[in-house]
N, C-alpha and C positions, 0 to 999 in steps of 0.2 A: 397701720404699719406698712411700710414700703415692701413690696413683694420681690423676692429674689429666688432664683433657682439655686438649689444646694446639691450636695453630693447625694442626698436622699432621692433626688430625681434621676439618678443614674443607675442603670442595672449592670449587667455583665459588659465589660469593656474589652474583652479579649481581642487583641489585634488592633485596637483603636489607639491613636496617638493623642495624648493629652498634654497641652502646654500648660504649665503651672507657674504663675508669677508668684515668686516668694521674695522675702527680704533677707538677703545674705550680706547686707552692708554691715559687716561685723567689726567690732573693735579688735585691733591687732597689736601685738607687741613683736615687732619685726615680722617674722613669718608665722607666728603662733597666734591663733584666735584666743582672746582672753575672756570672751563671754559668748556662749552659744545659745542664749535665750531665744533668739529669733529662729534658729534652726529647730529648736525644740517646739516652738509655736507652730511651725509648718509641718512637722513630722507626721501628725495624725492624718492630714490631708494626703501627703505623699504616699504613706503606707496604705491608706484605704484605697487609693486609685490603683496602686500596684497590686493590692490584693484582689481587685476586681478585674485584673488581667490587662490593664493598660500598659502601653509603653509611655513612661512618664518623662517628659522633657522639662527640666527646671530652667526658668528664666529669671535673671536677677541682675541688679546693677551692683557695682562695688567702687566706691570712691567717686571722684569727679574727673574722669579723663577727657571730658569735653570733646567727644567725637574722635579721639585719637586712640590708637592701640598702644597702651602704656603697660609694659610687662609687669611692673610692680602693682598694677591695678587689675590684673587678670583675676576673674572670679575663681580660678583654679586654686587661688590662695586659701579658699575656704573649704576645699574638697575634703581634706582630712577630717575637719570638724563635722561636715555633713555626713560622711560615711560613719563616723563614730556615733553620732546621734541616731542615725537610721539603722545602724547595725548591719549595713548592706554595702556591697561594692557599688560604686556609682561611676559610670563612664564620663570622662570629660570630653566635650566636643568644642574645638576652638573656633566655632562659628555659630551664627544664629539663623542663617538662611542658606539655601543653595544645596549643591551636590554633597558637600561634606556632611551636612545634617541628614540628607537623604540616604547616603551610604551607611551612616551610623545606625539608622533605623533598620537596615537589613541585618545588622549584627545583633541588635537588641531583640530579646525575646519578650513575649508577653509577661508583664510584671517587672521588667527591668527598668532601671532609672538612669537618666543621663543629665548632666549639668552642662548647659550651653554657656558660651562665653559672655562676658560683661556686655549687657545690652547698650551701655553708654559708649562703647567703642565705635558705635555707628552714629553719625550726626543726626540721622533721621529719628532716632529714639526720642530725644528730648523735644524735637520739633513735631512729634506725633505725625510723622510722615506716612501717608497712606500707602505709598509704594513699599516702604520697608515693612509695614504691618502686613501687607498682602504677601510679601516674600516669606515672612516668618510663618504666617498662617498656612502657606502652601504645603507645609510638611505635616500638618496636624488635622485632627478631626474635631477636637473640642478645646475649649479654653477655660481654665479655672484661675480665678484671682484669689490668692490667699495672703496678699500683702496690703493690709489696711494702711500700714505706715507709709506706703507710697501712693495711696489713693487720692491724695490732694493734688497730684501732678497728672496732667493730661499728656501722657507719653504714649508712644506706640505700644509698649508692652503692658501698660496699665489701663489704657482707655481704647486705643485704636483696635486692638485684637478683639475686644468684646463685641465689636460691631461686625466682625468678619466670620466668627465661628460661634456655634452654640456656647453661651457663656454661663458660668456657674460661680457661686461664692464657695470658697474652701471653708473648712471647719473653723480656722482661726478668724477669717473674715466674718463668717456667720455669727460666731460668738461675740465679736466686737460690735457688729451691727445690732444684735439683740440687746447687748448691754447699753449701748448708746440710746436706743429707743426707750429702754426702761429708765434711763437717767434724765433725758430731756425731751425725747420725742413724745412719749405718752406716759409721763411719770405718775407714781403715787404721790399725792400731796399731803402735807407741805414739803417743798423742795428747798434744800440749802445748798449753796455753792461756796466753797472755800477757794479764794483766789489769792495766791501769794506770789512772791518774786520781787525783784529789785525795782523795776521801773513800771510806772503807769503807762508810759509811752509804748511799751512792748505789748501791753494787754488792753489797750484802749478799746479795740473792737470786741474783745471778750466781755469786758465790763459793760459796755453799752448794750450788747445783746442780752447778757444774763439778767440785767435788771428787769427786762420785760418777760423773763421766763421763770424766774425763781421767786420764792417767798422770802428767803433770807440770803443776803450776800455778805459773807465774812471776808473782810479784806485784811491781809497780813503782809509781812515782809516790808521792803522799802516803800512799796506802794502805799501802805497805811500811813507812813510819814507824810507823803504828799497830800493825802486826803486830810490828815490832821492839820497840816499847815494851811490848807485851803480854808479850814474852819477856824483859823486864827490862833492855832496852838503854836507856841514857840518850840521847834523841834531841835534846837541847838545845832550841833555839828552833824546831825543825822543825814544819811543818804536821802535826798529829797529833790524832786523836780518842781521847784517853786513856780516855774513859768507855766505849769499846767493847772494852776489854781482854778482858773475859770472853767477848764474842762472838767475838773473834779466836781465843781458846783453843778455843772450841767448833768453829769451822771447822777448825782445825788437828787437833783430835781426830777429827773426821769424816773428814778426809783420811787420817789414819793408818789408820782403820778400813777405808776404801775402797781402801787401797793406792796412794794418790795422793801423790807427792812434791811438797811445797811448797818453792819456791825463793825465799829472801829474800836480799837483798844482804849480803855480808860486807865489801866495801869500798865506800865512798861518796864522792861529790864534795860538799864542803861550802863554805859561805861565811858571813861574818857579816852580809852584806846581799844582798838579791835584786836583782842588777843584772847587766848584760852584762859578762863578764870582770872581776869585782871583784878588787881587790888582795888581799883575804883568801882567795881561792880556794885550796883544797888538796884532796888526796885522802887518805883515811885509813881505817883499820879501823873498823867500826861501833862498836866499844867505845872509840874514841878521840875521839868527837865532843864538843867543848867545850860548856859551858853556853850560851855566846853564839853558837854556830854553828847553821846549819840545813842539813839534808840536801836537796840540790837535784837529785841524779842518782845513778844507780848507778855504781859505780867501774869502771875498766877491767878489773880481774881478774875481778870477778863477771860482767861482760859477756862476757868471753872464755869463762868457764865455762858461761854460758847458751848461747852459740853451740855449745859442745860437746854440750850437752843436745839441742839441735835436730838435731844430726847423728845422734843415736840414734832420732829420731822420724820418723814417716811422715806425720803430719797436724799442722797448726798452726792454731789459732784465735786471733785477735789483736784485743783491744779496749782502747784507751787507751795513752798514752805512758808510758815508764819514768821520765822526769824532767820538769822544767819546760821542755819542749822548745821553747817559743816564744822562749826567751832563750838565746843561746849563752853559754858552752859546755855548757849543761845539756841539750842535745839529743844529746850524744855517744853515750850508751848506746842510745837509741832508734834513732838512725841506724845505729850499728854492728850492732845485732842485726837490724834490718830488712834490712840488706844481706846479712847471713849467711843469713837466711831466703830472701831473693830468689835468692841464688846456689844454694842447695839446691833451690829450686823449678825454676830453669832447668836444673839437672842432671837433673831428673825424679825426684828421690828424696823430695820433700816436697810435699804438697798444702797450700797456704797460703790461708786465708780470713780476711779482715780486715773490720771494719766499725765505724761510729761516726764522727762528724764530726772529732773530734780525731785519731783514728787515720788517717783518710784524709789529713788535712793533714800529719801526721807522715811518712807514707809518701811523699807527694808531695815533702816537703822532703828526704827521704833519696834521692829520685830513683829509687825502686824500685816505685812503684805499679803500673806496667805489668808487672812481673815476678812479682807475686803471682798465684796461681791465680785468685782472685776477690776483688774488693773491693766490699762492699756500701755503697751510699750511704745506706741506711736508718739512721736513728738509733734512735728508740724501738722500732721493730719488731725491729731486730737485737738490741737489748738484751733485749727480752722473750723472743726466741727463745733467747738465751743463758741466760735464767733458767729455761728449760724450759717456758714457758707456751705454750698453744695460741693461735694467732692467728686471730681470727674470720674475717677475709677469706680466709685460706688454707683453714681448715676448710670454709668454704662452697663451695669449689671441688672438694673431695674427691669422688672417684667411689667409691661403695660397692663393696667387693670381696667 
Protein backbone atom coordinates (compact mmCIF):
# COMPACT_ATOMS: atom_id res chain seq x y z
CA UNK A 1 0.00 0.00 0.00
CA UNK A 2 1.29 3.45 -0.90
CA UNK A 3 1.98 5.45 2.26
CA UNK A 4 0.40 8.85 2.92
CA UNK A 5 0.44 11.14 5.90
CA UNK A 6 -3.08 11.68 7.22
CA UNK A 7 -4.70 13.87 9.86
CA UNK A 8 -3.73 11.16 12.38
CA UNK A 9 -0.15 12.46 12.03
CA UNK A 10 -1.17 15.92 13.24
CA UNK A 11 -1.39 17.00 16.86
CA UNK A 12 -2.43 20.36 18.26
CA UNK A 13 -2.51 22.96 15.47
CA UNK A 14 -3.28 26.06 17.53
CA UNK A 15 -2.18 29.12 15.59
CA UNK A 16 -1.09 27.09 12.53
CA UNK A 17 -2.50 27.97 9.11
CA UNK A 18 -3.65 24.98 7.07
CA UNK A 19 -4.50 25.19 3.37
CA UNK A 20 -7.15 22.59 2.53
CA UNK A 21 -7.86 21.78 -1.13
CA UNK A 22 -11.52 20.80 -1.37
CA UNK A 23 -13.95 20.26 -4.25
CA UNK A 24 -16.60 22.98 -4.31
CA UNK A 25 -17.39 22.69 -8.02
CA UNK A 26 -21.06 22.27 -7.12
CA UNK A 27 -24.11 22.03 -9.39
CA UNK A 28 -26.12 25.25 -9.33
CA UNK A 29 -29.61 26.40 -10.24
CA UNK A 30 -28.99 30.12 -10.75
CA UNK A 31 -27.48 31.21 -7.43
CA UNK A 32 -28.67 28.15 -5.47
CA UNK A 33 -26.54 25.04 -4.88
CA UNK A 34 -28.63 21.99 -5.85
CA UNK A 35 -26.35 19.27 -4.44
CA UNK A 36 -24.01 19.72 -1.46
CA UNK A 37 -22.57 16.17 -1.54
CA UNK A 38 -19.01 17.41 -2.10
CA UNK A 39 -19.24 19.86 0.80
CA UNK A 40 -20.46 17.07 3.08
CA UNK A 41 -17.54 14.90 1.92
CA UNK A 42 -15.03 17.58 2.96
CA UNK A 43 -16.75 18.58 6.22
CA UNK A 44 -15.07 15.99 8.51
CA UNK A 45 -11.60 17.17 7.46
CA UNK A 46 -12.43 20.87 7.81
CA UNK A 47 -14.08 20.45 11.22
CA UNK A 48 -11.30 18.17 12.54
CA UNK A 49 -8.61 20.69 11.60
CA UNK A 50 -10.68 23.49 13.11
CA UNK A 51 -11.12 21.40 16.25
CA UNK A 52 -7.34 21.02 16.50
CA UNK A 53 -7.01 24.81 16.59
CA UNK A 54 -5.92 25.52 13.03
CA UNK A 55 -6.84 28.56 11.00
CA UNK A 56 -8.36 26.71 8.03
CA UNK A 57 -8.09 28.22 4.55
CA UNK A 58 -10.20 26.44 1.93
CA UNK A 59 -8.93 26.32 -1.66
CA UNK A 60 -11.24 25.29 -4.49
CA UNK A 61 -12.06 25.88 -8.13
CA UNK A 62 -15.53 26.67 -9.50
CA UNK A 63 -16.36 26.34 -13.19
CA UNK A 64 -13.90 27.11 -16.00
CA UNK A 65 -12.99 30.81 -15.92
CA UNK A 66 -9.71 30.08 -17.79
CA UNK A 67 -7.52 32.41 -15.78
CA UNK A 68 -9.96 35.36 -15.82
CA UNK A 69 -11.92 36.84 -12.91
CA UNK A 70 -15.53 36.05 -13.82
CA UNK A 71 -17.99 37.25 -11.17
CA UNK A 72 -20.52 34.48 -11.90
CA UNK A 73 -17.80 31.92 -11.21
CA UNK A 74 -16.69 33.29 -7.85
CA UNK A 75 -16.39 30.45 -5.35
CA UNK A 76 -18.36 32.75 -3.00
CA UNK A 77 -21.45 31.38 -4.82
CA UNK A 78 -20.98 28.25 -2.69
CA UNK A 79 -20.47 30.07 0.63
CA UNK A 80 -24.04 29.65 1.93
CA UNK A 81 -23.94 25.90 1.24
CA UNK A 82 -20.54 25.55 2.92
CA UNK A 83 -21.72 27.43 6.03
CA UNK A 84 -24.95 25.40 6.16
CA UNK A 85 -23.11 22.05 6.04
CA UNK A 86 -20.40 23.07 8.51
CA UNK A 87 -22.85 24.82 10.82
CA UNK A 88 -20.25 27.56 11.14
CA UNK A 89 -19.60 31.07 9.90
CA UNK A 90 -16.98 31.06 7.12
CA UNK A 91 -15.08 34.19 6.08
CA UNK A 92 -14.81 34.79 2.33
CA UNK A 93 -11.43 36.11 1.10
CA UNK A 94 -11.45 37.44 -2.49
CA UNK A 95 -7.80 36.46 -3.15
CA UNK A 96 -5.58 33.37 -2.84
CA UNK A 97 -2.22 35.10 -2.27
CA UNK A 98 -0.69 38.27 -0.91
CA UNK A 99 -1.59 40.93 1.63
CA UNK A 100 -5.37 40.42 1.52
CA UNK A 101 -4.90 36.81 2.71
CA UNK A 102 -2.24 37.88 5.25
CA UNK A 103 -4.57 40.54 6.71
CA UNK A 104 -7.46 38.06 6.87
CA UNK A 105 -5.28 35.75 8.95
CA UNK A 106 -4.85 38.50 11.56
CA UNK A 107 -8.65 38.60 11.93
CA UNK A 108 -9.11 34.81 12.06
CA UNK A 109 -8.79 33.13 15.43
CA UNK A 110 -7.62 29.58 16.04
CA UNK A 111 -10.33 27.22 14.79
CA UNK A 112 -11.81 29.74 12.35
CA UNK A 113 -12.45 28.90 8.69
CA UNK A 114 -12.05 31.02 5.56
CA UNK A 115 -12.85 30.34 1.92
CA UNK A 116 -10.36 31.72 -0.60
CA UNK A 117 -11.38 32.80 -4.13
CA UNK A 118 -11.63 30.49 -7.15
CA UNK A 119 -8.10 29.17 -7.78
CA UNK A 120 -8.79 29.16 -11.54
CA UNK A 121 -9.11 32.96 -11.62
CA UNK A 122 -5.28 32.85 -11.80
CA UNK A 123 -3.68 31.54 -14.99
CA UNK A 124 -0.86 29.91 -13.03
CA UNK A 125 -3.29 27.47 -11.36
CA UNK A 126 -3.92 25.20 -14.34
CA UNK A 127 -0.32 25.68 -15.56
CA UNK A 128 0.89 24.40 -12.15
CA UNK A 129 3.04 27.54 -11.95
CA UNK A 130 5.66 27.26 -9.21
CA UNK A 131 5.64 30.98 -8.45
CA UNK A 132 1.87 30.98 -7.87
CA UNK A 133 2.17 27.90 -5.67
CA UNK A 134 4.92 29.60 -3.66
CA UNK A 135 2.78 32.72 -3.24
CA UNK A 136 -0.17 30.64 -1.97
CA UNK A 137 2.11 28.63 0.34
CA UNK A 138 3.67 31.78 1.79
CA UNK A 139 0.62 32.35 4.02
CA UNK A 140 0.41 28.80 5.38
CA UNK A 141 2.18 26.19 7.52
CA UNK A 142 0.60 22.96 6.24
CA UNK A 143 -1.25 21.61 3.19
CA UNK A 144 -4.09 19.07 3.18
CA UNK A 145 -5.59 17.67 -0.02
CA UNK A 146 -9.15 16.43 0.41
CA UNK A 147 -10.20 16.65 -3.27
CA UNK A 148 -9.62 13.27 -4.91
CA UNK A 149 -11.98 14.37 -7.69
CA UNK A 150 -9.38 16.97 -8.77
CA UNK A 151 -6.34 14.72 -8.15
CA UNK A 152 -5.96 13.74 -11.81
CA UNK A 153 -4.97 17.32 -12.61
CA UNK A 154 -1.45 18.62 -11.95
CA UNK A 155 -2.48 22.13 -10.88
CA UNK A 156 -0.84 24.52 -8.43
CA UNK A 157 -3.49 23.87 -5.76
CA UNK A 158 -3.64 20.09 -6.28
CA UNK A 159 0.00 19.17 -6.94
CA UNK A 160 2.36 22.14 -6.66
CA UNK A 161 1.54 23.00 -3.03
CA UNK A 162 2.23 19.45 -1.87
CA UNK A 163 5.93 19.95 -2.68
CA UNK A 164 6.20 23.27 -0.81
CA UNK A 165 4.51 22.53 2.52
CA UNK A 166 4.21 19.44 4.77
CA UNK A 167 1.41 17.60 2.89
CA UNK A 168 -1.36 15.36 4.21
CA UNK A 169 -4.37 13.46 2.87
CA UNK A 170 -7.70 14.66 4.28
CA UNK A 171 -10.32 12.19 5.55
CA UNK A 172 -12.24 12.03 2.26
CA UNK A 173 -9.03 11.55 0.26
CA UNK A 174 -7.84 8.92 2.76
CA UNK A 175 -11.12 6.97 2.49
CA UNK A 176 -11.00 7.13 -1.31
CA UNK A 177 -7.41 5.88 -1.50
CA UNK A 178 -8.11 3.02 0.92
CA UNK A 179 -11.18 1.99 -1.09
CA UNK A 180 -9.27 2.07 -4.38
CA UNK A 181 -6.43 0.05 -2.89
CA UNK A 182 -8.98 -2.55 -1.76
CA UNK A 183 -10.64 -2.58 -5.19
CA UNK A 184 -7.69 -2.87 -7.59
CA UNK A 185 -4.45 -2.16 -5.75
CA UNK A 186 -4.34 -5.24 -3.56
CA UNK A 187 -7.83 -6.78 -3.83
CA UNK A 188 -9.34 -9.95 -2.45
CA UNK A 189 -9.85 -12.30 -5.42
CA UNK A 190 -11.72 -13.17 -7.54
CA UNK A 191 -12.35 -9.59 -8.76
CA UNK A 192 -15.22 -8.58 -11.06
CA UNK A 193 -15.54 -5.29 -12.93
CA UNK A 194 -18.78 -3.94 -14.39
CA UNK A 195 -18.12 -1.44 -17.15
CA UNK A 196 -21.11 0.13 -18.86
CA UNK A 197 -21.84 3.23 -20.87
CA UNK A 198 -22.57 4.23 -24.41
CA UNK A 199 -19.25 4.03 -26.24
CA UNK A 200 -16.25 1.72 -26.28
CA UNK A 201 -14.18 4.64 -27.58
CA UNK A 202 -14.64 6.56 -24.31
CA UNK A 203 -13.51 3.63 -22.17
CA UNK A 204 -10.88 1.96 -24.35
CA UNK A 205 -8.10 2.56 -21.82
CA UNK A 206 -10.28 1.32 -18.96
CA UNK A 207 -11.13 -1.94 -20.75
CA UNK A 208 -7.56 -2.51 -21.91
CA UNK A 209 -6.23 -2.05 -18.37
CA UNK A 210 -8.95 -3.99 -16.56
CA UNK A 211 -8.57 -7.23 -18.53
CA UNK A 212 -5.08 -7.50 -17.02
CA UNK A 213 -6.33 -6.76 -13.48
CA UNK A 214 -9.65 -8.57 -12.95
CA UNK A 215 -10.97 -12.11 -13.19
CA UNK A 216 -14.38 -11.22 -14.63
CA UNK A 217 -15.17 -8.26 -16.91
CA UNK A 218 -18.89 -7.58 -17.33
CA UNK A 219 -19.60 -5.29 -20.28
CA UNK A 220 -22.94 -3.48 -20.57
CA UNK A 221 -24.58 -0.47 -22.15
CA UNK A 222 -23.98 0.53 -25.76
CA UNK A 223 -20.45 -0.86 -25.41
CA UNK A 224 -21.81 -4.40 -25.22
CA UNK A 225 -23.47 -3.90 -28.63
CA UNK A 226 -20.10 -3.03 -30.18
CA UNK A 227 -18.53 -6.18 -28.72
CA UNK A 228 -21.48 -8.31 -29.88
CA UNK A 229 -21.20 -6.87 -33.40
CA UNK A 230 -17.47 -7.61 -33.38
CA UNK A 231 -18.40 -11.21 -32.62
CA UNK A 232 -20.67 -11.32 -35.68
CA UNK A 233 -24.00 -10.65 -33.97
CA UNK A 234 -26.48 -8.52 -35.94
CA UNK A 235 -27.42 -5.76 -33.51
CA UNK A 236 -30.02 -4.06 -35.75
CA UNK A 237 -30.45 -0.33 -35.13
CA UNK A 238 -28.61 -0.46 -31.79
CA UNK A 239 -26.10 2.17 -30.75
CA UNK A 240 -22.87 0.58 -31.97
CA UNK A 241 -19.35 1.60 -33.05
CA UNK A 242 -18.91 -0.90 -35.88
CA UNK A 243 -15.55 0.64 -36.80
CA UNK A 244 -14.10 -0.59 -33.49
CA UNK A 245 -14.63 -4.30 -34.23
CA UNK A 246 -10.89 -4.98 -34.52
CA UNK A 247 -10.22 -3.11 -31.26
CA UNK A 248 -12.85 -5.20 -29.46
CA UNK A 249 -11.23 -8.38 -30.79
CA UNK A 250 -7.85 -7.19 -29.46
CA UNK A 251 -9.35 -6.56 -26.01
CA UNK A 252 -11.03 -10.00 -26.02
CA UNK A 253 -7.75 -11.65 -27.07
CA UNK A 254 -5.86 -9.81 -24.31
CA UNK A 255 -8.49 -10.99 -21.81
CA UNK A 256 -8.03 -14.60 -22.95
CA UNK A 257 -4.29 -14.28 -22.51
CA UNK A 258 -4.65 -12.78 -19.03
CA UNK A 259 -7.19 -15.38 -17.89
CA UNK A 260 -9.98 -12.81 -17.60
CA UNK A 261 -13.51 -13.98 -18.47
CA UNK A 262 -15.45 -11.38 -20.47
CA UNK A 263 -19.23 -11.53 -19.99
CA UNK A 264 -21.44 -10.30 -22.83
CA UNK A 265 -25.25 -10.59 -22.72
CA UNK A 266 -26.91 -13.54 -24.43
CA UNK A 267 -30.46 -12.29 -23.97
CA UNK A 268 -31.41 -8.63 -24.39
CA UNK A 269 -34.33 -6.24 -24.07
CA UNK A 270 -35.12 -4.60 -27.41
CA UNK A 271 -37.58 -2.12 -28.90
CA UNK A 272 -38.18 -0.41 -32.24
CA UNK A 273 -38.16 3.04 -30.64
CA UNK A 274 -36.38 4.47 -27.61
CA UNK A 275 -39.20 5.55 -25.32
CA UNK A 276 -40.59 4.65 -21.91
CA UNK A 277 -42.41 1.28 -22.03
CA UNK A 278 -42.78 1.18 -25.83
CA UNK A 279 -45.38 -1.09 -27.44
CA UNK A 280 -42.61 -2.87 -29.39
CA UNK A 281 -40.77 -3.90 -26.20
CA UNK A 282 -39.62 -7.52 -26.05
CA UNK A 283 -36.86 -9.76 -24.72
CA UNK A 284 -34.98 -12.09 -27.05
CA UNK A 285 -31.75 -14.00 -27.63
CA UNK A 286 -28.98 -11.75 -29.01
CA UNK A 287 -29.11 -13.69 -32.29
CA UNK A 288 -32.81 -12.82 -32.75
CA UNK A 289 -32.56 -9.00 -32.86
CA UNK A 290 -34.46 -7.74 -35.91
CA UNK A 291 -33.00 -5.20 -38.33
CA UNK A 292 -35.42 -2.48 -37.13
CA UNK A 293 -34.87 -3.13 -33.40
CA UNK A 294 -32.35 -1.69 -30.94
CA UNK A 295 -30.84 -3.32 -27.86
CA UNK A 296 -31.61 -1.11 -24.85
CA UNK A 297 -30.81 -3.36 -21.88
CA UNK A 298 -29.40 -6.72 -20.86
CA UNK A 299 -32.08 -9.41 -20.57
CA UNK A 300 -33.28 -11.08 -17.34
CA UNK A 301 -31.51 -14.42 -17.92
CA UNK A 302 -28.14 -12.78 -18.53
CA UNK A 303 -28.70 -10.53 -15.50
CA UNK A 304 -29.39 -13.56 -13.30
CA UNK A 305 -26.27 -15.29 -14.63
CA UNK A 306 -24.21 -12.18 -13.82
CA UNK A 307 -25.59 -12.16 -10.27
CA UNK A 308 -24.33 -15.75 -9.97
CA UNK A 309 -20.89 -14.59 -11.16
CA UNK A 310 -20.82 -11.96 -8.39
CA UNK A 311 -21.55 -14.69 -5.83
CA UNK A 312 -18.22 -16.30 -6.75
CA UNK A 313 -16.29 -13.01 -6.37
CA UNK A 314 -14.84 -11.18 -3.38
CA UNK A 315 -14.33 -7.73 -4.94
CA UNK A 316 -16.39 -5.65 -7.39
CA UNK A 317 -15.49 -2.44 -9.22
CA UNK A 318 -18.43 -0.78 -11.02
CA UNK A 319 -18.43 2.06 -13.56
CA UNK A 320 -21.40 2.73 -15.84
CA UNK A 321 -24.96 1.39 -16.26
CA UNK A 322 -25.85 -1.84 -18.08
CA UNK A 323 -28.67 -0.33 -20.16
CA UNK A 324 -30.37 2.98 -21.00
CA UNK A 325 -31.18 3.24 -17.29
CA UNK A 326 -32.67 6.76 -17.34
CA UNK A 327 -35.74 5.38 -19.13
CA UNK A 328 -37.92 2.57 -17.72
CA UNK A 329 -37.93 -0.36 -18.20
CA UNK A 330 -34.34 -0.22 -19.52
CA UNK A 331 -33.05 0.26 -15.98
CA UNK A 332 -34.05 -3.30 -15.02
CA UNK A 333 -30.67 -5.02 -15.43
CA UNK A 334 -28.71 -2.24 -13.70
CA UNK A 335 -31.14 -2.15 -10.76
CA UNK A 336 -31.26 -5.96 -10.41
CA UNK A 337 -27.49 -6.46 -10.53
CA UNK A 338 -26.86 -3.49 -8.23
CA UNK A 339 -29.26 -5.00 -5.69
CA UNK A 340 -27.50 -8.37 -5.95
CA UNK A 341 -24.13 -6.66 -5.33
CA UNK A 342 -25.57 -4.68 -2.41
CA UNK A 343 -27.00 -7.83 -0.80
CA UNK A 344 -23.65 -9.63 -1.07
CA UNK A 345 -21.90 -6.57 0.40
CA UNK A 346 -24.31 -6.47 3.35
CA UNK A 347 -23.63 -10.19 3.94
CA UNK A 348 -19.95 -9.29 4.23
CA UNK A 349 -18.82 -11.49 1.33
CA UNK A 350 -18.19 -8.79 -1.29
CA UNK A 351 -16.20 -5.54 -1.28
CA UNK A 352 -18.01 -3.23 -3.73
CA UNK A 353 -16.53 0.02 -5.03
CA UNK A 354 -18.38 2.15 -7.58
CA UNK A 355 -17.70 5.50 -9.22
CA UNK A 356 -18.66 7.90 -11.99
CA UNK A 357 -21.66 10.23 -12.30
CA UNK A 358 -24.00 7.89 -14.17
CA UNK A 359 -23.05 5.05 -11.86
CA UNK A 360 -23.88 7.01 -8.71
CA UNK A 361 -27.22 8.07 -10.23
CA UNK A 362 -28.01 4.47 -11.19
CA UNK A 363 -27.17 3.11 -7.73
CA UNK A 364 -29.24 5.86 -6.10
CA UNK A 365 -32.13 4.96 -8.41
CA UNK A 366 -31.77 1.32 -7.36
CA UNK A 367 -31.88 2.44 -3.73
CA UNK A 368 -28.60 0.69 -2.88
CA UNK A 369 -25.98 3.46 -2.84
CA UNK A 370 -25.67 3.25 0.95
CA UNK A 371 -25.12 -0.52 0.84
CA UNK A 372 -22.01 -0.49 -1.37
CA UNK A 373 -18.68 -0.55 0.45
CA UNK A 374 -17.63 2.72 -1.15
CA UNK A 375 -19.00 5.09 -3.76
CA UNK A 376 -16.65 7.60 -5.36
CA UNK A 377 -18.21 10.88 -6.48
CA UNK A 378 -15.11 11.60 -8.59
CA UNK A 379 -15.69 11.41 -12.33
CA UNK A 380 -12.50 11.95 -14.33
CA UNK A 381 -10.17 10.96 -11.47
CA UNK A 382 -12.02 7.68 -10.88
CA UNK A 383 -11.93 6.87 -14.61
CA UNK A 384 -8.20 7.62 -14.88
CA UNK A 385 -7.57 5.44 -11.83
CA UNK A 386 -9.50 2.62 -13.57
CA UNK A 387 -7.23 3.17 -16.60
CA UNK A 388 -4.22 2.47 -14.38
CA UNK A 389 -2.90 6.02 -14.64
CA UNK A 390 -1.00 7.76 -11.86
CA UNK A 391 -2.88 10.75 -10.46
CA UNK A 392 -0.56 13.74 -9.91
CA UNK A 393 -2.42 15.01 -6.85
CA UNK A 394 -2.13 11.58 -5.21
CA UNK A 395 1.49 10.95 -6.19
CA UNK A 396 2.45 14.32 -4.67
CA UNK A 397 1.15 13.17 -1.27
CA UNK A 398 3.13 9.93 -1.30
CA UNK A 399 5.65 9.44 1.48
CA UNK A 400 8.88 7.77 0.26
CA UNK A 401 9.30 4.31 1.77
